[in-house]
N, CA, C and O atoms as CSV, one atom per row, in Angstrom:
chain,resi,resn,atom,element,x,y,z
A,1,MET,N,N,224.379,28.062,-11.993
A,1,MET,CA,C,225.566,28.886,-11.853
A,1,MET,C,C,226.499,28.262,-10.819
A,1,MET,O,O,226.076,27.926,-9.713
A,2,LYS,N,N,227.725,28.114,-11.174
A,2,LYS,CA,C,228.729,27.597,-10.244
A,2,LYS,C,C,229.391,28.779,-9.552
A,2,LYS,O,O,229.958,29.655,-10.205
A,3,LEU,N,N,229.316,28.796,-8.254
A,3,LEU,CA,C,229.866,29.895,-7.475
A,3,LEU,C,C,231.271,29.574,-6.979
A,3,LEU,O,O,232.126,30.457,-6.909
A,4,PHE,N,N,231.508,28.315,-6.638
A,4,PHE,CA,C,232.788,27.928,-6.048
A,4,PHE,C,C,233.871,27.800,-7.114
A,4,PHE,O,O,233.612,27.339,-8.226
A,5,ASN,N,N,235.086,28.211,-6.763
A,5,ASN,CA,C,236.225,28.057,-7.678
A,5,ASN,C,C,236.777,26.632,-7.571
A,5,ASN,O,O,236.279,25.816,-6.796
A,6,ASP,N,N,237.806,26.355,-8.358
A,6,ASP,CA,C,238.368,24.993,-8.402
A,6,ASP,C,C,238.925,24.559,-7.053
A,6,ASP,O,O,238.806,23.394,-6.673
A,7,GLN,N,N,239.527,25.487,-6.337
A,7,GLN,CA,C,240.098,25.141,-5.027
A,7,GLN,C,C,238.999,24.692,-4.065
A,7,GLN,O,O,239.171,23.715,-3.336
A,8,ALA,N,N,237.879,25.400,-4.063
A,8,ALA,CA,C,236.756,25.026,-3.192
A,8,ALA,C,C,236.149,23.698,-3.635
A,8,ALA,O,O,235.797,22.863,-2.802
A,9,LEU,N,N,236.030,23.508,-4.932
A,9,LEU,CA,C,235.473,22.243,-5.436
A,9,LEU,C,C,236.372,21.066,-5.076
A,9,LEU,O,O,235.883,19.982,-4.760
A,10,ASN,N,N,237.691,21.278,-5.124
A,10,ASN,CA,C,238.622,20.219,-4.722
A,10,ASN,C,C,238.479,19.914,-3.232
A,10,ASN,O,O,238.534,18.754,-2.822
A,11,ALA,N,N,238.296,20.960,-2.426
A,11,ALA,CA,C,238.114,20.763,-0.983
A,11,ALA,C,C,236.838,19.968,-0.716
A,11,ALA,O,O,236.818,19.081,0.137
A,12,ILE,N,N,235.780,20.290,-1.445
A,12,ILE,CA,C,234.507,19.581,-1.276
A,12,ILE,C,C,234.650,18.118,-1.703
A,12,ILE,O,O,234.095,17.225,-1.063
A,13,SER,N,N,235.390,17.877,-2.778
A,13,SER,CA,C,235.523,16.497,-3.265
A,13,SER,C,C,236.312,15.623,-2.288
A,13,SER,O,O,236.197,14.398,-2.322
A,14,ALA,N,N,237.110,16.247,-1.418
A,14,ALA,CA,C,237.876,15.486,-0.436
A,14,ALA,C,C,237.074,15.197,0.835
A,14,ALA,O,O,237.523,14.439,1.695
A,15,MET,N,N,235.893,15.799,0.952
A,15,MET,CA,C,235.058,15.613,2.155
A,15,MET,C,C,234.244,14.336,2.044
A,15,MET,O,O,234.082,13.770,0.963
A,16,ASP,N,N,233.730,13.893,3.201
A,16,ASP,CA,C,232.791,12.765,3.145
A,16,ASP,C,C,231.477,13.264,2.555
A,16,ASP,O,O,231.282,14.470,2.398
A,17,SER,N,N,230.602,12.362,2.237
A,17,SER,CA,C,229.392,12.719,1.487
A,17,SER,C,C,228.466,13.661,2.253
A,17,SER,O,O,227.820,14.513,1.643
A,18,VAL,N,N,228.390,13.526,3.569
A,18,VAL,CA,C,227.504,14.393,4.361
A,18,VAL,C,C,228.021,15.823,4.351
A,18,VAL,O,O,227.254,16.760,4.128
A,19,ASP,N,N,229.331,16.000,4.594
A,19,ASP,CA,C,229.924,17.335,4.583
A,19,ASP,C,C,229.851,17.958,3.190
A,19,ASP,O,O,229.560,19.146,3.048
A,20,ALA,N,N,230.115,17.153,2.174
A,20,ALA,CA,C,230.060,17.650,0.796
A,20,ALA,C,C,228.650,18.116,0.442
A,20,ALA,O,O,228.477,19.143,-0.214
A,21,SER,N,N,227.666,17.371,0.868
A,21,SER,CA,C,226.277,17.754,0.617
A,21,SER,C,C,225.950,19.084,1.294
A,21,SER,O,O,225.300,19.949,0.707
A,22,TYR,N,N,226.404,19.231,2.525
A,22,TYR,CA,C,226.185,20.485,3.265
A,22,TYR,C,C,226.818,21.655,2.508
A,22,TYR,O,O,226.185,22.695,2.324
A,23,CYS,N,N,228.051,21.484,2.076
A,23,CYS,CA,C,228.757,22.565,1.382
A,23,CYS,C,C,228.123,22.869,0.024
A,23,CYS,O,O,228.078,24.028,-0.389
A,24,ASN,N,N,227.638,21.855,-0.663
A,24,ASN,CA,C,226.950,22.102,-1.931
A,24,ASN,C,C,225.675,22.918,-1.718
A,24,ASN,O,O,225.325,23.748,-2.557
A,25,LYS,N,N,224.989,22.690,-0.619
A,25,LYS,CA,C,223.801,23.486,-0.303
A,25,LYS,C,C,224.191,24.920,0.034
A,25,LYS,O,O,223.454,25.862,-0.259
A,26,LEU,N,N,225.364,25.075,0.657
A,26,LEU,CA,C,225.840,26.427,0.952
A,26,LEU,C,C,226.062,27.233,-0.323
A,26,LEU,O,O,225.857,28.447,-0.338
A,27,GLU,N,N,226.477,26.566,-1.382
A,27,GLU,CA,C,226.705,27.263,-2.649
A,27,GLU,C,C,225.431,27.963,-3.109
A,27,GLU,O,O,225.471,29.117,-3.537
A,28,GLN,N,N,224.307,27.269,-3.020
A,28,GLN,CA,C,223.030,27.861,-3.409
A,28,GLN,C,C,222.647,29.013,-2.487
A,28,GLN,O,O,222.149,30.042,-2.942
A,29,ARG,N,N,222.882,28.835,-1.197
A,29,ARG,CA,C,222.545,29.891,-0.239
A,29,ARG,C,C,223.424,31.113,-0.434
A,29,ARG,O,O,222.939,32.244,-0.402
A,30,PHE,N,N,224.728,30.886,-0.638
A,30,PHE,CA,C,225.644,32.005,-0.858
A,30,PHE,C,C,225.253,32.774,-2.109
A,30,PHE,O,O,225.266,34.005,-2.112
A,31,ALA,N,N,224.905,32.058,-3.173
A,31,ALA,CA,C,224.501,32.712,-4.420
A,31,ALA,C,C,223.241,33.539,-4.197
A,31,ALA,O,O,223.137,34.665,-4.685
A,32,HIS,N,N,222.294,32.987,-3.468
A,32,HIS,CA,C,221.044,33.694,-3.190
A,32,HIS,C,C,221.287,34.954,-2.364
A,32,HIS,O,O,220.587,35.955,-2.520
A,33,MET,N,N,222.288,34.895,-1.481
A,33,MET,CA,C,222.591,36.043,-0.627
A,33,MET,C,C,223.489,37.057,-1.329
A,33,MET,O,O,223.755,38.125,-0.778
A,34,GLY,N,N,223.957,36.746,-2.526
A,34,GLY,CA,C,224.785,37.677,-3.279
A,34,GLY,C,C,226.246,37.700,-2.852
A,34,GLY,O,O,226.948,38.680,-3.102
A,35,ILE,N,N,226.705,36.648,-2.221
A,35,ILE,CA,C,228.096,36.559,-1.784
A,35,ILE,C,C,228.958,36.250,-3.005
A,35,ILE,O,O,228.601,35.407,-3.828
A,36,SER,N,N,230.089,36.934,-3.115
A,36,SER,CA,C,230.953,36.763,-4.286
A,36,SER,C,C,231.568,35.375,-4.318
A,36,SER,O,O,231.645,34.681,-3.304
A,37,SER,N,N,232.006,34.991,-5.511
A,37,SER,CA,C,232.603,33.675,-5.709
A,37,SER,C,C,233.853,33.503,-4.847
A,37,SER,O,O,234.048,32.445,-4.249
A,38,LYS,N,N,234.690,34.518,-4.779
A,38,LYS,CA,C,235.935,34.422,-4.014
A,38,LYS,C,C,235.653,34.245,-2.525
A,38,LYS,O,O,236.256,33.394,-1.871
A,39,VAL,N,N,234.744,35.044,-1.997
A,39,VAL,CA,C,234.420,34.960,-0.569
A,39,VAL,C,C,233.775,33.614,-0.247
A,39,VAL,O,O,234.115,32.991,0.759
A,40,ALA,N,N,232.861,33.168,-1.079
A,40,ALA,CA,C,232.198,31.880,-0.857
A,40,ALA,C,C,233.205,30.733,-0.933
A,40,ALA,O,O,233.177,29.820,-0.108
A,41,SER,N,N,234.084,30.785,-1.917
A,41,SER,CA,C,235.091,29.735,-2.074
A,41,SER,C,C,236.067,29.728,-0.907
A,41,SER,O,O,236.446,28.666,-0.414
A,42,ASP,N,N,236.474,30.917,-0.465
A,42,ASP,CA,C,237.368,31.004,0.691
A,42,ASP,C,C,236.712,30.428,1.940
A,42,ASP,O,O,237.371,29.773,2.747
A,43,ALA,N,N,235.425,30.670,2.096
A,43,ALA,CA,C,234.698,30.142,3.260
A,43,ALA,C,C,234.684,28.617,3.238
A,43,ALA,O,O,234.883,27.977,4.271
A,44,ILE,N,N,234.452,28.041,2.075
A,44,ILE,CA,C,234.433,26.580,1.956
A,44,ILE,C,C,235.816,26.004,2.224
A,44,ILE,O,O,235.947,24.990,2.909
A,45,CYS,N,N,236.846,26.646,1.688
A,45,CYS,CA,C,238.213,26.162,1.920
A,45,CYS,C,C,238.565,26.226,3.403
A,45,CYS,O,O,239.227,25.330,3.926
A,46,THR,N,N,238.126,27.278,4.075
A,46,THR,CA,C,238.380,27.403,5.510
A,46,THR,C,C,237.650,26.311,6.286
A,46,THR,O,O,238.219,25.704,7.193
A,47,LEU,N,N,236.399,26.063,5.933
A,47,LEU,CA,C,235.654,24.980,6.589
A,47,LEU,C,C,236.377,23.645,6.423
A,47,LEU,O,O,236.464,22.855,7.363
A,48,ALA,N,N,236.887,23.406,5.231
A,48,ALA,CA,C,237.574,22.139,4.966
A,48,ALA,C,C,238.906,22.066,5.710
A,48,ALA,O,O,239.224,21.039,6.309
A,49,GLN,N,N,239.682,23.139,5.677
A,49,GLN,CA,C,240.992,23.146,6.334
A,49,GLN,C,C,240.878,22.976,7.842
A,49,GLN,O,O,241.682,22.282,8.463
A,50,GLU,N,N,239.881,23.612,8.417
A,50,GLU,CA,C,239.715,23.582,9.870
A,50,GLU,C,C,238.847,22.417,10.339
A,50,GLU,O,O,238.601,22.257,11.535
A,51,ASP,N,N,238.391,21.615,9.396
A,51,ASP,CA,C,237.458,20.527,9.700
A,51,ASP,C,C,236.300,21.060,10.543
A,51,ASP,O,O,235.936,20.493,11.573
A,52,ALA,N,N,235.737,22.168,10.068
A,52,ALA,CA,C,234.723,22.893,10.834
A,52,ALA,C,C,233.328,22.807,10.230
A,52,ALA,O,O,232.463,23.611,10.577
A,53,VAL,N,N,233.089,21.868,9.349
A,53,VAL,CA,C,231.738,21.706,8.800
A,53,VAL,C,C,230.845,21.228,9.935
A,53,VAL,O,O,231.154,20.229,10.584
A,54,PRO,N,N,229.729,21.935,10.187
A,54,PRO,CA,C,228.856,21.525,11.295
A,54,PRO,C,C,228.388,20.086,11.147
A,54,PRO,O,O,228.140,19.605,10.042
A,55,GLN,N,N,228.276,19.423,12.266
A,55,GLN,CA,C,227.771,18.055,12.251
A,55,GLN,C,C,226.298,18.080,11.878
A,55,GLN,O,O,225.587,19.044,12.162
A,56,SER,N,N,225.864,17.039,11.257
A,56,SER,CA,C,224.495,16.947,10.781
A,56,SER,C,C,223.498,17.210,11.898
A,56,SER,O,O,223.484,16.514,12.913
A,57,GLY,N,N,222.667,18.222,11.697
A,57,GLY,CA,C,221.605,18.521,12.650
A,57,GLY,C,C,222.026,19.300,13.871
A,57,GLY,O,O,221.167,19.699,14.657
A,58,SER,N,N,223.323,19.538,14.070
A,58,SER,CA,C,223.740,20.237,15.283
A,58,SER,C,C,223.365,21.706,15.247
A,58,SER,O,O,223.333,22.358,16.290
A,59,TRP,N,N,223.084,22.233,14.084
A,59,TRP,CA,C,222.777,23.645,13.940
A,59,TRP,C,C,221.272,23.893,13.821
A,59,TRP,O,O,220.836,25.044,13.799
A,60,ALA,N,N,220.495,22.848,13.745
A,60,ALA,CA,C,219.059,23.017,13.530
A,60,ALA,C,C,218.275,22.585,14.760
A,60,ALA,O,O,218.414,21.460,15.241
A,61,ALA,N,N,217.464,23.482,15.253
A,61,ALA,CA,C,216.595,23.139,16.375
A,61,ALA,C,C,215.354,22.433,15.839
A,61,ALA,O,O,214.756,22.864,14.853
A,62,THR,N,N,214.988,21.374,16.486
A,62,THR,CA,C,213.789,20.645,16.103
A,62,THR,C,C,212.775,20.737,17.233
A,62,THR,O,O,213.157,20.953,18.383
A,63,PRO,N,N,211.495,20.578,16.932
A,63,PRO,CA,C,210.485,20.676,17.988
A,63,PRO,C,C,210.732,19.710,19.144
A,63,PRO,O,O,210.397,20.013,20.289
A,64,ALA,N,N,211.312,18.558,18.853
A,64,ALA,CA,C,211.556,17.575,19.913
A,64,ALA,C,C,212.529,18.109,20.961
A,64,ALA,O,O,212.485,17.696,22.120
A,65,MET,N,N,213.404,19.021,20.559
A,65,MET,CA,C,214.362,19.593,21.505
A,65,MET,C,C,213.671,20.458,22.560
A,65,MET,O,O,214.218,20.685,23.639
A,66,PHE,N,N,212.479,20.932,22.247
A,66,PHE,CA,C,211.764,21.820,23.150
A,66,PHE,C,C,210.649,21.122,23.914
A,66,PHE,O,O,209.883,21.762,24.634
A,67,LYS,N,N,210.562,19.813,23.755
A,67,LYS,CA,C,209.492,19.056,24.390
A,67,LYS,C,C,209.567,19.219,25.907
A,67,LYS,O,O,210.603,18.955,26.517
A,68,GLY,N,N,208.500,19.641,26.488
A,68,GLY,CA,C,208.429,19.771,27.933
A,68,GLY,C,C,208.884,21.107,28.471
A,68,GLY,O,O,208.591,21.425,29.624
A,69,ILE,N,N,209.591,21.907,27.683
A,69,ILE,CA,C,210.080,23.186,28.196
A,69,ILE,C,C,208.915,24.108,28.519
A,69,ILE,O,O,208.888,24.740,29.575
A,70,PHE,N,N,207.956,24.182,27.609
A,70,PHE,CA,C,206.858,25.112,27.817
A,70,PHE,C,C,205.970,24.683,28.974
A,70,PHE,O,O,205.454,25.530,29.704
A,71,ALA,N,N,205.787,23.402,29.146
A,71,ALA,CA,C,204.985,22.917,30.268
A,71,ALA,C,C,205.663,23.257,31.587
A,71,ALA,O,O,205.006,23.671,32.542
A,72,ARG,N,N,206.997,23.078,31.636
A,72,ARG,CA,C,207.727,23.419,32.861
A,72,ARG,C,C,207.666,24.906,33.128
A,72,ARG,O,O,207.533,25.322,34.279
A,73,LYS,N,N,207.761,25.714,32.090
A,73,LYS,CA,C,207.702,27.155,32.261
A,73,LYS,C,C,206.328,27.563,32.780
A,73,LYS,O,O,206.223,28.412,33.665
A,74,ALA,N,N,205.280,26.961,32.235
A,74,ALA,CA,C,203.929,27.267,32.690
A,74,ALA,C,C,203.762,26.890,34.158
A,74,ALA,O,O,203.153,27.630,34.930
A,75,LYS,N,N,204.301,25.743,34.537
A,75,LYS,CA,C,204.216,25.337,35.933
A,75,LYS,C,C,204.973,26.306,36.819
A,75,LYS,O,O,204.504,26.655,37.902
A,76,SER,N,N,206.135,26.744,36.371
A,76,SER,CA,C,206.912,27.649,37.205
A,76,SER,C,C,206.225,29.000,37.309
A,76,SER,O,O,206.303,29.639,38.358
A,77,GLN,N,N,205.552,29.460,36.253
A,77,GLN,CA,C,204.807,30.711,36.333
A,77,GLN,C,C,203.634,30.555,37.298
A,77,GLN,O,O,203.342,31.461,38.079
A,78,LYS,N,N,202.970,29.416,37.241
A,78,LYS,CA,C,201.857,29.172,38.151
A,78,LYS,C,C,202.359,29.096,39.585
A,78,LYS,O,O,201.742,29.653,40.493
A,79,ALA,N,N,203.470,28.415,39.789
A,79,ALA,CA,C,204.041,28.320,41.128
A,79,ALA,C,C,204.458,29.695,41.625
A,79,ALA,O,O,204.258,30.019,42.796
A,80,GLN,N,N,205.037,30.504,40.746
A,80,GLN,CA,C,205.442,31.857,41.131
A,80,GLN,C,C,204.223,32.683,41.494
A,80,GLN,O,O,204.253,33.440,42.464
A,81,SER,N,N,203.153,32.545,40.727
A,81,SER,CA,C,201.928,33.280,41.017
A,81,SER,C,C,201.365,32.863,42.370
A,81,SER,O,O,200.951,33.709,43.162
A,82,THR,N,N,201.349,31.570,42.632
A,82,THR,CA,C,200.865,31.061,43.914
A,82,THR,C,C,201.743,31.564,45.052
A,82,THR,O,O,201.245,31.930,46.117
A,83,GLN,N,N,203.037,31.580,44.824
A,83,GLN,CA,C,203.972,32.050,45.839
A,83,GLN,C,C,203.756,33.534,46.117
A,83,GLN,O,O,203.799,33.961,47.271
A,84,ASN,N,N,203.525,34.323,45.067
A,84,ASN,CA,C,203.281,35.760,45.246
A,84,ASN,C,C,201.999,36.004,46.035
A,84,ASN,O,O,201.953,36.881,46.896
A,85,ILE,N,N,200.962,35.228,45.740
A,85,ILE,CA,C,199.700,35.376,46.473
A,85,ILE,C,C,199.902,35.021,47.937
A,85,ILE,O,O,199.412,35.725,48.820
A,86,ALA,N,N,200.618,33.937,48.201
A,86,ALA,CA,C,200.872,33.529,49.585
A,86,ALA,C,C,201.676,34.594,50.315
A,86,ALA,O,O,201.413,34.862,51.487
A,87,LEU,N,N,202.647,35.206,49.651
A,87,LEU,CA,C,203.450,36.249,50.269
A,87,LEU,C,C,202.596,37.477,50.558
A,87,LEU,O,O,202.710,38.076,51.627
A,88,ASP,N,N,201.746,37.852,49.613
A,88,ASP,CA,C,200.853,38.997,49.820
A,88,ASP,C,C,199.928,38.750,51.009
A,88,ASP,O,O,199.709,39.643,51.828
A,89,GLU,N,N,199.380,37.523,51.099
A,89,GLU,CA,C,198.501,37.186,52.223
A,89,GLU,C,C,199.257,37.239,53.544
A,89,GLU,O,O,198.732,37.713,54.551
A,90,LEU,N,N,200.486,36.753,53.532
A,90,LEU,CA,C,201.289,36.764,54.747
A,90,LEU,C,C,201.580,38.196,55.183
A,90,LEU,O,O,201.462,38.530,56.362
A,91,LEU,N,N,201.957,39.033,54.228
A,91,LEU,CA,C,202.290,40.424,54.569
A,91,LEU,C,C,201.078,41.224,55.042
A,91,LEU,O,O,201.228,42.191,55.788
A,92,SER,N,N,199.902,40.836,54.620
A,92,SER,CA,C,198.721,41.567,55.034
A,92,SER,C,C,198.016,40.910,56.222
A,92,SER,O,O,196.923,41.323,56.610
A,93,SER,N,N,198.644,39.894,56.791
A,93,SER,CA,C,198.029,39.221,57.924
A,93,SER,C,C,198.095,40.113,59.178
A,93,SER,O,O,199.002,40.936,59.304
A,94,PRO,N,N,197.150,39.954,60.088
A,94,PRO,CA,C,197.110,40.798,61.295
A,94,PRO,C,C,198.386,40.705,62.136
A,94,PRO,O,O,198.801,41.686,62.752
A,95,GLU,N,N,198.996,39.535,62.158
A,95,GLU,CA,C,200.210,39.366,62.956
A,95,GLU,C,C,201.347,40.235,62.440
A,95,GLU,O,O,202.062,40.860,63.224
A,96,VAL,N,N,201.516,40.274,61.107
A,96,VAL,CA,C,202.587,41.077,60.516
A,96,VAL,C,C,202.281,42.557,60.664
A,96,VAL,O,O,203.167,43.362,60.951
A,97,LEU,N,N,200.996,42.911,60.461
A,97,LEU,CA,C,200.618,44.314,60.594
A,97,LEU,C,C,200.762,44.790,62.032
A,97,LEU,O,O,201.116,45.947,62.258
A,98,ALA,N,N,200.502,43.942,62.997
A,98,ALA,CA,C,200.648,44.306,64.402
A,98,ALA,C,C,202.108,44.479,64.782
A,98,ALA,O,O,202.438,45.284,65.652
A,99,ALA,N,N,203.002,43.705,64.113
A,99,ALA,CA,C,204.429,43.783,64.432
A,99,ALA,C,C,205.050,45.053,63.890
A,99,ALA,O,O,206.116,45.459,64.354
A,100,GLU,N,N,204.421,45.686,62.933
A,100,GLU,CA,C,204.968,46.924,62.384
A,100,GLU,C,C,204.784,48.001,63.386
A,100,GLU,O,O,205.171,49.144,63.143
């Protein structure tokens, strides 16, 4: 089923191959989501007019983007836990209790 009208197809044909491929995939997604032909075609024309087709991969998170984040978070949680224990020990020390 072709969802895009002639105006949208002309806009896609004027794009480079990467952008055109992205927009052709959008046609399948729009159809699956039940978006009307006019709305889908208008969206493609707007993307083309505004040169707003996302760059390849800029919209997709990959596991490599998160490499090291979880390890750093775990370290910071451990450091926070150690810091909390040290603070609790300090507050319960005889010197602090005597100063109250």
